[in-house]
C-alpha positions, 0 to 999 in steps of 0.5 A: 780131184786128181792133180794134172800137171805138165812134166816140166812142173813135176817137183824134184821132191816127187822122186824122193822116197816117202817117209811116214816114220816117226815111230822109231822110239816107240818100236825100239821100246816094244822090241826091247821089251819083247826081247827081255820079257818075251810072252809076258810082253806079248800079252800086255801089248795084245791087251793094249792094242788088239781086240783079243789077248788070248791065253795062248798064242798058237792057233791049233792046226784044227782051227786052220783046217776048220776055217778052210773047210768052212770056206770051201762049204760056204764060199766055194768061189773064194776057196777055189780062187785061193787055190788057183792063186796058190797054184800059180804062185807056187809054179812061178816060184818053183820056176824061179828056184830052177834059175838058181843053179848049184855048180862046181867049176875048176877055175885052175888045175886042181882048184874047184869053186862052187855055189849051193843054194840052201833054204833057210830052216824057219821062215816067219811070215806076217799078215796084216788084218786091219781094215782089210785082212790081206788073205792074198798076202798069205799066198804071196808070202808062204808059197815062195817059202814052200817052193824054196824048201823051207821046213818050218813056215811060221805065220803071225797075224793079229788076234780075233775073239774066238767064236766060243768067247764071243758071247762072254766078250759081248756081255762085258763090252769087250772084244773091241779096240781099246777093250780087249777080251783077255784070256780066251782061245787063240783065233784070227781072221777066218779067211787068213786062217783058211788061206794059211791051211791051204798054202801050207803054213806049219804053225800060226800065231794070233799075234800082231803088230811090231811085237809080233816082229819082235817075237819072230826076230828074238823068239819067245816061250811060245813063238819060235825065232825065225831066220827070215821075216817077210810080209807087209804091215803098217808103219810100226811093223815096217819100222820093226822089220828095219830095226831087227834086220841083221838079227834076222833077214827080211824081204824089204821095208815097204812103204805106202803102195803106188802105181805108175801108168804110162798110157797112149791114146789107145788106152781106155779111160774107164780102165785107167781110172779103175786101175788108179782107184784100185791103188788109191783105196789101199791107203790115204797115202797110196800114190796113183800116177798116170803119165801120158802125152794125150791131154784129152785122155788125161781129161777123160781119166780125171772125169772117170775117176770122179764118176767111179768114186761116187759108187765106190765103197772105199770112197773115203780112203780113195778120195783122200789118196787121189786128192793128196797123192795122185797126179796125172803128168802130161808129157811131151812123149811116151819116151819122156814118160818112161824116163820119169818112170825110171826116175820114180822107180814105182812099185807097179808100172803099167804100160797101157798101150797097144801091142806093137813096136812103140810098146816094145820100145817103151818096155825096153826103156823102162828098168826101175819097177817092182813089177811091169804090166804090159798091155791094156789087159794086163791089169795090175790087180791080176798081179795082186791076186792071181797071176803067179807074180808076187805082190810084195814089191819095193816101194818109195824108189827102192825098185832102183836097187831091189826086186820084190819078194821071191823064192830068193829071199828064202835061199842062202847062196853059199860058196865052196872050195875044194883043192887037189894037193900040189896041183898047179892051181892050189900051189898058185893060190897058196903063193898068191895068198902068202904075198897078199897076207904079207902086204896086209901085215897078217902074218898068220894068214901068210903062214897058213897059206905057205904051210900048204906049200910044204912037202 
């Protein structure tokens, strides 16, 4: 059962970032191996960790197209939903890009400074395919890259046994964890392949885990090196992204997912319980939190969680998350709930409150979150799937200093300088640069500046 406690009882540790690491040495070895042995290492890791180790990693575009056509025919509701999600995400990302302006301004007479926003040339996107193949992650990682104007979008996702190889695989007891089918055709989860085609991926590779991050970071004979790597993954993938940062850009290092709900007495206990469980079913260490000053509401939500858990297909995971990581915090006021939320800096923050001045006040107080969902009807799951927002968001308190994945991750903001010879601004800049060079003992700097003063 979910823990209920008073705000005064909340431990300081609750606000610390949650670290489920202990993988750094293993991942370092994998990355080093991939960097030195490239495809040879990838094949060995696929054979060890995946259900398939294909002879070639690239999935032909014809396979992606066939998967999309199959989905459109056999599951048109899913196909249409993916297209709808893609369209909203693309419109939102394009609007984001519009806010990043290129400009040139004359700061002083003859001294022109400016900035340009230039897309990276090649983006690598990673899409997990474990217990829950995250088809929506394709939308969230690919569309902002498309909106940014990235020329090449490379997708990596864990391999599956190709339909043509299934019979042979089953006959030999292969194609299962620990017994990979070796040497077949490149293939992946069909829904992920379909989404990749729908969203505009340039190339797709059947390669997963930390070894895929290494491949995207360093490049191999098959998989080209990316400029930026984005997308979620398990703790090994997260650690790999942390270690390759600097060699390539990354979106963020994401930990277990979390939701924090601030609710008033008008909130629906059934909806609150559903939103908490929607987060809990992700992972046994997902963190579902509710803060409310209404003790009776807290009791009803706790009871509703137990009721909904009984018929939940993901009960085992959600149960562990609720019992070990979930909690309901009884606050003295909604303002105190907002203060706790700011200190926690959650990935998702919901304001389950009626429209009005009180909700406006709380919305103005909160400022540390990945995404904010305002009002009873703004379910967090809409942000996960089909509301235009990106669901790749900061976790473990990192919302204090960063936002989620956006078109910005795929853009480089660079600066420019243009001067007019002998102009007032150019002369002043040269003089000041000379004196600053002297002060730092950098004689060549000072000389390079003062030469511009010579006629």
